C-alpha positions, 0 to 999 in steps of 0.5 A, a space after each residue: 257077041 252076047 245077046 241080052 234078053 232085056 236088050 232084045 226085048 227093048 229093041 224088037 218087042 211090040 215094035 211095028 214098021 209102017 209099010 208106007 214110010 218105014 216109020 217105027 211105032 211101039 204099040 200092042 199087036 191087038 191094036 195093029 190087028 184092029 187097025 186102030 193105030 195110025 202112023 205119025 208121019 204119013 197117017 197110014 194104017 198098014 204095019 208089019 213086024 220089025 225084022 230082027 237078026 236076033 230072031 233069025 239066029 244070026 
């Protein structure tokens, strides 16, 4: 399977996942660090980077 850089960027760049309810949110990492982003679903402020198979090389 061919990996397109543009497609990988759309899927995984600037995407974070809520640690409580696993909802995906696209925002800047500076806002995540500053805790200025709230989850739309649960209202939590704890996020992690989305895990991608493309970064793992699989």
